[in-house]
C-alpha positions as CSV (number, residue, x, y, z in Angstrom):
1,M,0.0,-0.1,0.0
2,P,1.6,3.3,-1.0
3,R,1.9,5.6,1.9
4,I,1.9,9.3,1.3
5,A,2.8,12.1,3.8
6,I,1.5,15.5,3.4
7,C,3.2,18.5,4.8
8,A,3.0,22.3,4.3
9,P,6.3,24.0,3.6
10,S,4.6,27.3,2.6
11,T,1.1,28.1,3.8
12,P,-1.5,26.2,5.9
13,L,-4.1,23.8,4.7
14,L,-7.8,24.0,6.1
15,R,-8.8,21.0,8.0
16,E,-12.0,20.7,6.0
17,D,-10.0,20.5,2.8
18,A,-7.8,17.7,4.2
19,A,-11.0,15.9,5.2
20,R,-12.3,16.2,1.5
21,V,-9.1,14.8,0.2
22,T,-9.1,12.0,2.6
23,A,-12.6,11.1,1.8
24,L,-12.0,11.1,-2.0
25,A,-8.8,8.9,-1.5
26,L,-10.7,6.3,0.7
27,A,-13.6,6.1,-1.8
28,E,-11.6,5.9,-5.0
29,F,-8.1,4.8,-4.2
30,P,-8.3,2.4,-1.2
31,E,-4.8,1.2,-2.0
32,I,-3.3,4.6,-1.1
33,E,-2.8,5.6,2.5
34,L,-2.7,9.4,3.3
35,H,-1.1,10.9,6.3
36,F,-1.6,14.5,6.9
37,H,1.2,16.0,9.2
38,P,-0.3,18.1,12.0
39,Q,2.0,20.9,10.8
40,C,-0.3,21.3,7.7
41,F,-2.8,23.1,10.0
42,A,-0.4,25.3,11.9
43,S,-0.4,29.1,11.4
44,E,2.0,31.9,12.1
45,G,1.5,35.1,10.0
46,H,1.5,34.2,6.4
47,F,3.0,30.8,7.0
48,A,2.1,27.2,8.1
49,G,3.9,27.7,11.3
50,P,7.3,29.2,11.8
51,D,10.3,28.3,9.5
52,E,11.6,25.8,12.1
53,A,8.4,23.9,12.3
54,R,7.9,23.8,8.6
55,L,11.5,22.6,8.2
56,A,11.1,20.0,10.8
57,A,7.9,18.5,9.4
58,L,9.4,18.3,5.9
59,V,12.6,16.6,7.2
60,E,10.4,14.2,9.2
61,C,8.2,13.1,6.3
62,A,11.3,12.9,4.0
63,N,13.3,10.7,6.4
64,D,10.5,8.4,7.4
65,P,11.4,5.0,5.8
66,R,7.6,4.0,6.0
67,I,6.6,6.8,3.6
68,D,6.8,6.4,-0.2
69,T,5.8,9.9,-1.3
70,V,5.9,13.4,0.2
71,W,3.1,15.5,-1.1
72,F,3.2,19.3,-0.6
73,A,-0.2,20.6,0.7
74,R,-0.3,23.9,-1.2
75,G,1.7,26.7,-2.6
76,G,1.6,30.4,-1.5
77,Y,5.0,31.5,-0.2
78,G,7.6,30.2,2.2
79,A,9.3,27.0,0.8
80,N,12.3,29.0,-0.3
81,R,13.0,30.0,3.3
82,I,13.5,26.3,4.4
83,A,14.6,24.4,1.2
84,E,18.4,24.4,1.7
85,G,18.2,23.8,5.4
86,A,15.8,20.8,4.9
87,L,17.8,19.2,2.2
88,A,20.9,19.3,4.3
89,Q,19.1,17.1,6.9
90,F,17.6,14.6,4.5
91,G,18.9,11.0,5.0
92,P,19.1,7.9,2.8
93,A,15.4,7.4,3.2
94,A,14.6,10.5,1.2
95,Q,16.5,9.2,-1.9
96,G,13.8,6.8,-3.1
97,K,10.8,9.0,-2.5
98,Q,8.6,10.9,-4.8
99,F,8.0,14.6,-4.0
100,L,4.9,16.3,-5.6
101,G,3.7,19.8,-5.9
102,Y,3.9,23.0,-7.9
103,S,3.7,26.7,-7.6
104,D,5.8,27.8,-4.5
105,A,6.7,24.1,-3.9
106,G,8.9,24.6,-7.1
107,Y,11.7,25.9,-4.9
108,L,11.9,22.5,-3.2
109,L,11.3,20.6,-6.5
110,G,14.3,22.5,-8.1
111,A,16.6,22.0,-5.1
112,L,15.8,18.3,-5.0
113,Y,16.5,18.0,-8.7
114,R,19.7,19.8,-8.4
115,A,20.8,17.7,-5.5
116,K,19.7,14.4,-7.3
117,V,17.5,13.5,-4.3
118,G,14.3,11.5,-4.8
119,H,12.0,12.0,-7.7
120,P,10.4,15.5,-7.8
121,A,7.3,16.0,-10.0
122,H,5.1,19.0,-10.8
123,A,1.6,17.8,-9.9
124,P,-1.7,19.0,-8.3
125,M,-1.7,19.5,-4.5
126,P,-4.3,18.8,-1.8
127,N,-5.4,22.4,-1.6
128,D,-6.5,22.2,-5.3
129,I,-9.7,20.5,-4.0
130,R,-10.9,24.0,-3.4
131,R,-10.8,24.9,-7.1
132,E,-13.7,24.6,-9.6
133,G,-13.4,21.0,-10.6
134,G,-10.6,20.4,-8.0
135,E,-11.6,16.8,-7.2
136,E,-10.3,16.0,-10.6
137,A,-7.1,17.7,-10.0
138,V,-6.7,15.7,-6.8
139,R,-7.6,12.4,-8.6
140,R,-5.0,13.2,-11.2
141,A,-2.1,13.3,-8.6
142,L,-3.5,10.1,-7.0
143,R,-3.7,8.3,-10.2
144,W,-0.1,9.3,-11.1
145,L,0.9,7.9,-7.8
146,S,-1.0,4.7,-8.7
147,G,1.0,4.4,-11.9
148,D,-1.5,6.0,-14.4
149,R,0.5,7.7,-17.2
150,T,-2.6,9.4,-18.8
151,T,-2.1,12.1,-16.2
152,L,1.1,13.2,-17.8
153,E,1.5,16.5,-19.7
154,P,0.9,15.4,-23.3
155,S,3.9,17.0,-25.0
156,L,6.6,15.1,-22.9
157,D,9.1,13.3,-25.2
158,H,12.6,12.1,-25.2
159,H,13.9,15.4,-23.7
160,P,14.3,15.7,-19.9
161,T,11.6,18.2,-18.7
162,V,10.9,20.4,-15.8
163,A,7.9,22.6,-15.0
164,F,7.7,25.6,-12.7
165,N,5.7,28.6,-11.9
166,L,7.4,31.5,-13.8
167,M,8.0,33.7,-10.7
168,T,9.4,30.7,-8.7
169,L,11.9,29.7,-11.4
170,A,13.0,33.2,-12.1
171,M,13.7,33.6,-8.4
172,L,15.7,30.4,-8.3
173,C,18.1,31.7,-10.9
174,G,21.5,32.6,-9.5
175,T,20.8,30.7,-6.2
176,P,22.4,27.5,-4.9
177,M,19.0,25.8,-5.5
178,M,18.9,26.4,-9.2
179,P,19.3,23.1,-11.2
180,G,21.3,22.9,-14.3
181,L,18.8,22.8,-17.2
182,A,20.9,22.5,-20.3
183,G,19.2,20.1,-22.8
184,H,15.9,20.3,-20.9
185,V,12.5,21.4,-22.1
186,V,11.4,24.0,-19.6
187,M,7.7,24.6,-19.0
188,V,6.5,27.7,-17.1
189,E,3.0,29.0,-16.1
190,E,1.9,32.0,-14.0
191,V,-1.2,33.4,-12.2
192,S,-2.2,36.8,-10.9
193,E,0.7,38.8,-12.4
194,H,0.4,41.9,-14.5
195,L,1.7,41.4,-18.1
196,Y,4.4,43.9,-17.5
197,A,5.6,41.6,-14.6
198,V,5.4,38.6,-16.8
199,D,7.7,40.4,-19.3
200,R,10.1,41.4,-16.5
201,L,10.2,37.8,-15.3
202,F,11.0,36.5,-18.8
203,F,13.7,39.2,-19.2
204,H,15.4,37.7,-16.1
205,L,14.7,34.1,-16.6
206,T,15.7,33.7,-20.3
207,A,19.1,35.2,-19.5
208,H,19.8,32.1,-17.3
209,L,18.4,29.4,-19.7
210,A,21.2,29.2,-22.2
211,G,21.5,25.7,-23.7
212,I,18.0,24.4,-22.9
213,A,16.1,22.4,-25.5
214,G,13.3,24.8,-25.6
215,L,10.5,26.5,-23.7
216,R,6.8,25.8,-23.4
217,L,4.3,28.2,-22.0
218,G,1.6,26.9,-19.7
219,R,-1.5,29.0,-18.8
220,V,-1.1,32.5,-17.6
221,S,-4.3,33.2,-15.7
222,D,-6.1,35.7,-13.6
223,V,-4.0,38.6,-15.2
224,P,-4.9,41.9,-13.5
225,E,-5.9,44.9,-15.4
226,N,-3.3,47.6,-15.6
227,D,-3.9,51.3,-16.0
228,R,-3.0,50.9,-19.7
229,P,-2.6,47.9,-22.1
230,F,0.7,46.2,-22.2
231,G,0.6,45.6,-25.9
232,A,1.5,42.0,-26.0
233,D,-0.1,38.8,-24.6
234,A,1.7,36.2,-22.6
235,E,2.7,34.0,-25.6
236,E,4.0,37.0,-27.5
237,I,6.1,38.0,-24.5
238,A,7.5,34.6,-24.2
239,R,8.4,34.4,-27.8
240,F,10.0,37.8,-27.8
241,W,12.4,36.8,-25.0
242,C,13.0,33.3,-26.3
243,E,14.1,34.8,-29.6
244,R,16.3,37.3,-28.1
245,H,18.2,34.6,-26.2
246,G,18.2,32.1,-29.0
247,I,15.8,29.6,-27.1
248,P,13.5,27.5,-29.2
249,Y,9.9,28.4,-28.4
250,L,8.0,25.0,-28.5
251,G,4.4,26.1,-28.0
252,S,1.9,25.6,-25.2
253,A,2.1,23.2,-22.2
254,D,-1.0,21.9,-20.4
255,I,-0.1,23.2,-16.9
256,G,-1.3,26.0,-14.8
257,H,-2.9,27.2,-11.5
258,D,-6.2,25.4,-12.3
259,S,-7.7,22.0,-11.9
260,A,-6.5,21.0,-15.5
261,N,-2.9,21.2,-14.3
262,K,-1.0,18.0,-15.6
263,V,1.8,16.0,-14.2
264,V,5.3,16.7,-15.2
265,P,8.1,14.4,-13.7
266,F,11.4,16.1,-13.5
267,G,13.9,14.5,-16.0
268,L,12.6,11.9,-18.3
269,A,9.0,10.8,-17.9
270,T,10.2,7.2,-18.9
271,D,12.3,7.1,-15.7
272,R,9.1,7.0,-13.4
């Protein structure tokens, strides 16, 4: 029976949402055992408890030899504050685990991938149960953990691939957590950013992506209205900066901050 530990490296999860995810898993995936760490429901300011508590819960889940997968509860902000410290405390038991999440969890996915620890994957999170159609997003993650490859982003091919929130990946650039991505297809998506901010992020990010196999753009959603039109949409922005840096623009990716968000294992999908 696959055993999954859920912790919250960023912001807290509501108990009623954990109950809904648990009920869905019990009804439809009886072979999967979910364990919500109590830290998921802690709260201190913006975060799911202080840095020390979030770090300790993540290390506990990663180092527990009875656990097969660590599933990040939700995004928000805060994983970057604990990622390096947590990885420094990971032991041998963390090596064989899958680590699932997206959005702010991308800091951890990137750091894990760089350190060659475990098997990180961009995938829906428990908090997605709150979205319209969110039950299907949670099912997708659980199906992936059950071995269902129909959950994968459809463009995955023979290239190693990673998927990130645009802001998260841009902030990783230049830090000790940034993985080497030469030869990779890089997928990015974004939510709730003005188009001028999307342009600014691509300006910074593409300067750090020399040698990648290409870039795919996921959904850029809930774009706020500015006081004047930017003059280009998200795809035009991505194409502009890819062309400036000689990066092949490969088209769309089926990822985003929504219930249709597909699974992208880091590296080669054939490895998992």
